[in-house]
C-alpha positions as CSV (number, residue, x, y, z in Angstrom):
1,M,0.1,0.6,0.2
2,Q,2.1,3.5,-1.0
3,A,1.9,6.5,1.7
4,L,0.0,9.0,1.1
5,L,1.4,12.8,2.2
6,I,-0.8,15.6,1.8
7,K,0.6,18.7,2.6
8,N,-0.5,22.1,2.9
9,V,-3.9,21.7,4.5
10,D,-6.1,23.9,6.4
11,L,-6.2,21.3,9.2
12,N,-8.8,22.5,11.9
13,G,-7.3,26.1,11.1
14,R,-4.3,25.0,11.5
15,H,-1.7,25.3,8.5
16,S,-0.1,21.4,8.5
17,D,1.1,18.5,6.7
18,V,-0.4,14.9,7.1
19,R,0.9,11.5,5.8
20,C,-1.1,8.4,5.8
21,R,0.2,4.6,5.8
22,V,-1.2,2.1,6.3
23,G,-4.2,2.8,6.2
24,E,-4.1,5.0,9.2
25,V,-2.6,9.0,9.9
26,S,0.8,8.3,10.7
27,D,2.1,12.0,11.4
28,I,0.8,15.9,11.0
29,A,3.0,18.7,11.7
30,D,3.8,21.7,10.5
31,H,6.0,20.5,7.8
32,L,6.7,16.7,6.5
33,E,9.9,15.8,3.9
34,P,8.4,13.3,1.7
35,D,9.4,9.9,1.3
36,S,10.6,9.1,-2.1
37,E,8.0,6.4,-2.7
38,E,5.1,8.2,-1.2
39,L,2.1,9.9,-3.5
40,V,1.9,13.5,-2.7
41,L,-0.6,16.0,-3.2
42,D,-0.7,19.8,-2.5
43,A,-3.7,20.9,-0.6
44,Q,-2.8,23.9,-1.6
45,R,-4.3,25.7,2.0
46,G,-8.0,23.9,1.6
47,A,-9.9,22.2,4.9
48,L,-8.9,19.0,5.0
49,I,-11.9,16.8,7.0
50,P,-13.0,13.6,8.0
51,S,-15.0,11.6,5.0
52,L,-18.6,11.5,5.0
53,R,-20.6,8.4,6.4
54,D,-23.9,8.2,4.2
55,D,-26.6,6.3,6.9
56,H,-29.4,5.4,4.4
57,L,-29.4,4.7,0.5
58,H,-29.9,2.4,-1.7
59,L,-26.8,1.2,-4.2
60,L,-29.0,-0.8,-6.0
61,A,-32.2,1.8,-6.7
62,M,-29.4,4.1,-7.5
63,A,-27.9,2.0,-10.4
64,A,-30.9,1.1,-11.8
65,R,-32.0,5.0,-11.6
66,K,-28.4,5.7,-14.2
67,R,-30.9,3.9,-16.5
68,S,-34.1,5.3,-15.4
69,V,-36.8,8.3,-16.9
70,T,-36.9,11.2,-14.3
71,C,-41.4,10.9,-14.1
72,G,-41.9,14.2,-11.4
73,P,-40.9,17.5,-10.2
74,P,-38.9,19.4,-10.6
75,E,-38.3,18.3,-14.2
76,I,-42.0,16.5,-15.2
77,A,-44.9,19.2,-13.4
78,K,-48.0,18.5,-15.6
79,A,-48.9,15.1,-17.3
80,Y,-48.5,16.6,-21.2
81,Q,-44.4,16.6,-19.7
82,L,-44.9,12.6,-18.7
83,K,-46.2,11.6,-21.5
84,N,-43.7,13.6,-23.5
85,V,-40.8,11.6,-21.7
86,L,-42.2,8.4,-21.8
87,L,-42.6,8.3,-25.7
88,A,-38.9,9.8,-25.9
89,A,-37.5,6.5,-24.1
90,D,-34.6,5.1,-25.9
91,G,-34.6,1.9,-27.1
92,T,-37.3,-1.1,-27.2
93,G,-37.8,-2.7,-24.5
94,W,-39.0,-2.0,-20.7
95,I,-39.0,2.1,-19.8
96,R,-38.8,2.4,-16.4
97,G,-40.1,5.9,-14.7
98,V,-38.6,7.1,-11.2
99,G,-38.9,9.9,-9.1
100,Y,-43.1,10.4,-10.2
101,H,-45.4,12.2,-7.4
102,E,-49.4,12.3,-7.5
103,S,-49.0,16.1,-8.3
104,V,-47.9,15.4,-11.6
105,A,-51.4,13.1,-12.6
106,G,-52.8,12.0,-9.8
107,D,-52.5,8.3,-8.3
108,L,-51.9,6.6,-12.0
109,T,-53.4,3.3,-13.5
110,A,-52.4,1.3,-16.6
111,T,-55.4,2.4,-18.0
112,Q,-53.5,5.6,-17.6
113,I,-50.5,5.4,-18.9
114,D,-51.6,3.0,-21.6
115,Q,-53.1,6.8,-23.6
116,W,-50.0,7.7,-23.5
117,I,-47.8,4.8,-24.6
118,D,-49.4,0.8,-24.9
119,D,-46.8,-0.3,-27.6
120,R,-44.1,-0.4,-24.7
121,P,-44.4,-1.6,-21.4
122,V,-43.8,0.8,-18.8
123,R,-43.3,1.2,-14.8
124,I,-42.9,4.2,-13.0
125,Q,-41.7,4.5,-9.4
126,H,-42.5,6.8,-6.5
127,R,-41.0,9.3,-5.6
128,S,-41.5,7.5,-2.2
129,G,-41.0,4.1,-3.2
130,R,-44.2,2.9,-1.5
131,V,-45.0,2.2,-4.9
132,W,-45.0,0.9,-8.8
133,Y,-47.4,1.9,-11.6
134,F,-47.5,-0.3,-14.9
135,N,-49.7,0.5,-18.6
136,S,-51.7,-2.9,-19.1
137,L,-48.5,-4.2,-21.1
138,G,-46.1,-3.6,-18.2
139,A,-48.9,-4.9,-15.7
140,S,-49.1,-8.2,-18.0
141,E,-45.2,-9.5,-17.9
142,M,-45.5,-9.3,-14.5
143,G,-48.7,-11.0,-13.7
144,L,-50.5,-8.3,-12.6
145,P,-54.3,-9.5,-11.4
146,P,-56.5,-7.0,-13.0
147,D,-58.3,-5.4,-10.3
148,R,-54.8,-4.2,-9.3
149,Q,-55.6,-1.2,-12.1
150,G,-51.7,-2.0,-12.9
151,Q,-50.2,-1.1,-9.1
152,L,-48.3,-2.9,-7.0
153,Y,-47.5,-1.7,-3.7
154,R,-43.9,-2.6,-1.1
155,R,-42.8,-5.5,-3.3
156,D,-39.4,-4.2,-5.0
157,E,-37.7,-7.5,-4.9
158,M,-40.2,-8.6,-6.7
159,V,-40.0,-6.1,-9.5
160,F,-36.1,-6.1,-9.5
161,K,-35.6,-9.6,-9.5
162,Q,-38.0,-9.8,-12.3
163,L,-36.9,-7.0,-14.7
164,S,-32.8,-6.0,-13.2
165,P,-30.6,-9.0,-12.2
166,V,-28.6,-7.9,-10.1
167,D,-25.2,-9.2,-12.6
168,D,-26.6,-6.8,-15.3
169,L,-25.7,-3.8,-12.9
170,S,-22.2,-4.1,-11.6
171,I,-21.4,-1.2,-13.9
172,E,-24.3,1.2,-13.3
173,L,-23.0,0.3,-9.6
174,G,-19.0,0.9,-10.6
175,E,-20.7,4.9,-11.9
176,V,-22.6,5.3,-8.6
177,A,-19.4,4.6,-6.0
178,R,-17.9,7.2,-8.4
179,E,-20.3,9.9,-8.1
180,L,-19.8,8.6,-4.0
181,A,-16.6,9.3,-3.8
182,S,-16.2,13.1,-5.5
183,F,-18.8,13.7,-2.9
184,G,-16.1,13.1,-0.2
185,V,-18.4,9.9,0.8
186,T,-16.0,6.5,1.8
187,H,-19.2,4.6,4.0
188,V,-22.2,4.3,3.3
189,T,-25.0,2.0,5.0
190,D,-28.1,0.4,2.5
191,A,-31.1,0.3,3.6
192,T,-32.8,-2.1,1.1
193,P,-35.5,-4.2,3.5
194,S,-34.6,-6.6,0.8
195,N,-30.7,-7.6,0.5
196,D,-29.2,-10.4,1.4
197,D,-25.7,-12.3,2.0
198,S,-25.6,-12.7,-1.8
199,T,-26.6,-9.1,-2.5
200,F,-24.2,-7.9,0.3
201,K,-21.4,-9.6,-1.4
202,F,-21.8,-8.2,-4.8
203,L,-22.5,-5.0,-4.0
204,R,-18.9,-4.8,-2.1
205,E,-17.2,-6.4,-5.3
206,S,-19.2,-3.8,-7.5
207,C,-18.2,-0.9,-5.1
208,P,-14.7,-1.3,-4.1
209,F,-14.7,2.6,-3.4
210,L,-17.3,2.2,-0.8
211,R,-17.3,0.8,2.7
212,I,-20.7,-0.7,3.2
213,H,-22.9,-1.6,5.7
214,A,-26.1,-3.9,4.8
215,M,-29.7,-4.3,6.2
216,G,-31.9,-6.1,5.0
217,G,-34.4,-9.1,6.0
218,S,-34.2,-12.8,7.4
219,E,-31.9,-13.6,5.0
220,L,-28.8,-11.6,5.3
221,S,-26.8,-13.0,7.7
222,A,-25.6,-10.0,10.3
223,G,-27.1,-5.7,9.9
224,H,-30.1,-4.9,10.6
225,L,-32.7,-6.4,10.5
226,K,-35.4,-3.5,8.4
227,I,-39.1,-3.2,9.1
228,I,-41.1,-0.9,6.7
229,L,-44.5,0.4,8.0
230,D,-46.4,2.1,6.4
231,D,-49.9,3.8,8.0
232,Y,-52.1,2.4,5.3
233,Q,-51.9,-1.6,6.1
234,L,-50.0,-1.1,9.4
235,P,-49.5,-4.6,11.2
236,E,-51.1,-6.1,14.0
237,F,-49.3,-4.5,16.8
238,Q,-48.3,-8.4,18.5
239,D,-46.8,-9.1,15.4
240,L,-44.2,-6.4,15.2
241,C,-43.1,-7.1,18.5
242,D,-42.9,-10.0,18.1
243,Q,-40.9,-9.5,14.8
244,I,-38.7,-7.8,17.0
245,A,-37.8,-9.6,19.6
246,E,-37.1,-12.3,17.1
247,A,-33.9,-10.0,15.9
248,H,-33.3,-9.4,19.1
249,R,-33.3,-13.1,19.6
250,M,-30.6,-13.1,16.7
251,R,-28.6,-10.6,17.7
252,R,-30.2,-8.1,14.8
253,A,-30.9,-4.6,15.2
254,V,-34.0,-3.5,14.0
255,A,-33.6,-0.3,11.9
256,I,-37.3,0.9,11.3
257,H,-38.7,2.7,8.5
258,C,-41.6,5.1,9.9
259,V,-42.2,9.1,7.7
260,S,-45.7,10.0,9.1
261,K,-46.2,10.8,13.1
262,V,-48.5,7.2,13.2
263,E,-45.4,5.2,12.0
264,V,-43.2,7.1,14.2
265,V,-45.9,6.7,17.6
266,F,-46.4,3.0,16.2
267,A,-42.9,2.1,15.9
268,V,-42.3,3.3,19.6
269,A,-44.9,1.7,20.9
270,A,-43.6,-1.2,19.7
271,L,-39.8,-1.2,21.3
272,T,-41.1,0.3,24.1
273,E,-43.4,-3.1,24.8
274,V,-40.3,-5.3,23.9
275,G,-37.4,-3.1,24.4
276,S,-34.7,-2.2,23.1
277,V,-31.2,-3.4,22.3
278,E,-27.9,-0.7,21.3
279,G,-28.3,0.2,17.5
280,D,-32.2,-0.2,17.1
281,R,-33.2,2.8,15.2
282,L,-35.5,4.7,13.2
283,E,-35.1,5.2,9.7
284,H,-36.7,9.0,8.5
285,A,-39.0,10.1,11.5
286,T,-39.8,13.3,9.1
287,E,-42.8,13.8,11.7
288,L,-41.1,14.1,15.1
289,T,-43.1,15.6,18.1
290,S,-41.9,16.6,21.4
291,D,-43.8,14.5,22.9
292,V,-42.2,11.0,20.9
293,M,-38.8,12.8,20.8
294,D,-39.3,12.0,24.8
295,N,-40.0,7.9,24.4
296,V,-37.0,8.1,22.0
297,E,-34.3,9.8,24.2
298,T,-36.0,7.1,27.1
299,L,-35.3,3.9,24.2
300,R,-32.0,5.3,23.5
301,L,-33.3,5.1,19.9
302,K,-31.1,6.5,17.4
303,L,-33.0,8.3,14.7
304,V,-31.4,8.9,10.6
305,P,-33.5,12.1,8.8
306,N,-33.0,13.2,5.2
307,P,-33.2,17.1,5.8
308,N,-32.2,16.9,2.0
309,F,-35.9,16.6,1.6
310,L,-36.6,19.8,2.8
311,Y,-35.4,21.6,-0.2
312,D,-35.8,18.3,-1.8
313,R,-40.1,18.0,-1.3
314,G,-40.5,21.3,0.9
315,D,-43.4,22.9,-1.4
316,Q,-44.9,20.4,-1.9
317,Y,-44.9,19.7,2.3
318,I,-46.6,23.0,2.6
319,I,-49.0,22.4,0.4
320,A,-49.9,19.7,1.8
321,N,-49.7,20.4,5.5
322,E,-50.6,23.1,8.8
323,S,-48.0,24.9,10.0
324,S,-48.5,22.5,12.8
325,V,-46.9,19.8,11.2
326,L,-44.2,21.7,9.0
327,E,-42.8,23.0,12.8
328,S,-41.9,18.4,13.3
329,L,-40.6,17.8,10.4
330,Y,-36.7,16.8,11.3
331,P,-36.4,18.5,14.0
332,I,-32.4,18.8,14.3
333,R,-32.0,21.2,16.9
334,S,-34.2,19.6,19.0
335,I,-32.6,16.1,18.3
336,L,-28.9,17.3,19.6
337,G,-30.1,19.5,22.3
338,R,-31.4,16.8,23.7
339,G,-28.6,14.4,23.0
340,I,-30.8,11.5,20.6
341,R,-28.0,9.7,18.4
342,C,-28.3,10.9,15.4
343,T,-26.7,10.5,12.0
344,I,-27.7,11.6,8.4
345,G,-29.1,9.5,5.7
346,T,-30.2,10.6,1.6
347,D,-32.4,8.0,1.1
348,A,-30.6,8.5,-2.7
349,P,-32.4,7.5,-5.1
350,F,-35.6,8.5,-3.6
351,G,-33.7,11.7,-3.1
352,D,-30.7,13.8,-4.1
353,A,-27.2,12.0,-3.3
354,D,-25.2,14.7,-2.7
355,P,-24.6,14.8,1.4
356,W,-23.3,18.5,0.9
357,S,-26.6,19.3,0.0
358,A,-28.8,17.9,2.4
359,M,-26.0,19.3,5.1
360,K,-27.6,22.9,3.4
361,A,-31.2,22.2,4.1
362,A,-30.8,21.2,7.5
363,T,-28.3,24.7,8.5
364,D,-30.9,26.6,6.6
365,R,-34.1,25.0,6.3
366,R,-35.2,25.6,2.5
367,T,-37.3,24.7,0.0
368,R,-37.1,24.9,-4.0
369,N,-38.3,27.8,-4.4
370,G,-37.1,29.7,-1.1
371,S,-39.5,29.0,1.6
372,T,-38.2,27.8,5.1
373,I,-40.1,25.1,7.3
374,G,-39.2,25.2,10.6
375,L,-36.4,27.5,10.4
376,Q,-36.1,27.1,14.4
377,E,-34.7,23.6,13.8
378,A,-31.7,24.4,11.8
379,I,-28.2,23.2,12.6
380,L,-24.7,25.0,12.3
381,P,-22.9,23.7,8.8
382,E,-20.1,22.0,12.0
383,E,-23.4,20.2,13.6
384,A,-24.3,19.1,10.2
385,L,-20.4,18.1,8.7
386,R,-20.4,16.1,12.6
387,L,-23.5,14.5,11.4
388,F,-22.1,12.9,8.0
389,T,-19.0,12.2,9.6
390,R,-20.1,11.0,12.9
391,G,-17.9,12.7,14.8
392,Q,-13.9,11.7,13.2
393,K,-11.9,12.9,13.7
394,I,-8.2,13.3,12.1
395,E,-5.4,12.3,14.6
396,V,-2.2,10.9,14.6
397,G,-4.1,6.9,15.0
398,A,-6.7,7.3,13.2
399,D,-8.2,5.2,10.3
400,A,-7.2,7.8,7.6
401,N,-11.1,8.5,5.6
402,L,-10.5,11.9,4.5
403,A,-12.5,14.7,2.2
404,C,-9.6,17.2,0.9
405,L,-11.4,20.8,-0.2
406,D,-10.1,23.7,-2.2
407,R,-11.1,26.4,0.4
408,P,-10.5,26.3,3.9
409,W,-13.7,25.4,5.6
410,S,-14.4,28.9,7.1
411,E,-15.4,29.7,3.8
412,A,-16.4,26.3,2.6
413,R,-19.0,26.6,5.4
414,D,-20.9,29.1,3.7
415,R,-21.4,27.5,0.6
416,L,-21.9,23.6,1.6
417,N,-21.5,22.4,-2.0
418,A,-20.0,19.2,-3.5
419,N,-18.0,21.2,-5.9
420,H,-15.6,22.2,-3.6
421,V,-14.1,19.0,-2.6
422,V,-10.8,17.8,-4.7
423,A,-9.6,14.8,-3.6
424,T,-11.2,11.3,-1.0
425,V,-9.0,9.4,0.6
426,L,-10.3,5.7,2.2
427,E,-7.8,3.6,4.0
428,G,-5.1,5.8,2.7
429,Q,-5.4,5.0,-0.5
430,L,-7.3,7.9,-3.3
431,T,-10.8,7.1,-4.6
432,Y,-11.4,10.3,-6.0
433,L,-8.7,13.2,-7.4
434,R,-10.6,16.1,-9.1
435,N,-9.2,16.2,-12.7
């Protein structure tokens, strides 16, 4: 493993040189002489920060999205635009659409999509990931009965296994890994509920620029058990309690997908009934009120919010919710103030994969159109960075997982833009170098 010397960095406001050897930070000093066999990178007084860690995304869905047509806001806002983009799709087989929202053309049915395109099978995923919409030809190929009206809820694993063989996505996964490295990301948590051991192995082999933790279902032998809650079809309370208890008996923590207050309360009630273990976490927890946070604090749960949705979806949030609900969306300032454990995930590809955009949204709480939501819950740039670095520090003996920026942190903090990343280092090895 070749040693790496990063010279002229801004490290916590001080001019320093940093050497990495055998995967660790081996030296930090005002000046270090290069060795003849080590790689030297001149940071030109740019900030050196711990690398970023996205604690909730979906790698295979990100890879599949690269073969997909965007079908929702902001690019697609009207039904005629959706029709045009479907008709313009390349190829002759399946058309895969992503990012749909009902503000475009309502709750889609097979008959409705047939009016736009009926000579190619079509599948369109709602931006929440909760439902797939098919035209009649697509529904027939999937074997859906007519009474489904071309709608398939929470069956991503069925769609993926039938239509997107894993070995067809290795090239796109490599592209995803390189894109994440360009953001300064080295570690991710794949939160896909259908993950099993073979999928996890494939992800690791296809993404050498990343260190991956995976959660999944019962066929994943280690990692969190992912549980999905939807308030329109909640499971029997005792069934959820039994599922959590069984995971704990198998020495697995649970990660519960819960967005609305109803889902969050249901998840917290079940964990209160069963008891929590180290590592239990709530994914998203979008609508989180003070009384629910009391229980989260007592149970010592970890929260993984997605503040990037304040920007991506905030204007729809404002239209769809009363002010009292808006004030309880992603209350990160309150979460940190209570000492509740918290990290951030982007939920890519359902959210923007750029972690800097998520950091910015957490600090300014602005929507795409410039409105603000719950400004009292805004946090400082340094706090947002710590949430994405999980509190890692750059010190001698620490793992050499680093990101180098093109300017000092005193300037970068005011913009929080991924374009400032010039180099990413995973365990002492460069995974990204701009230009």
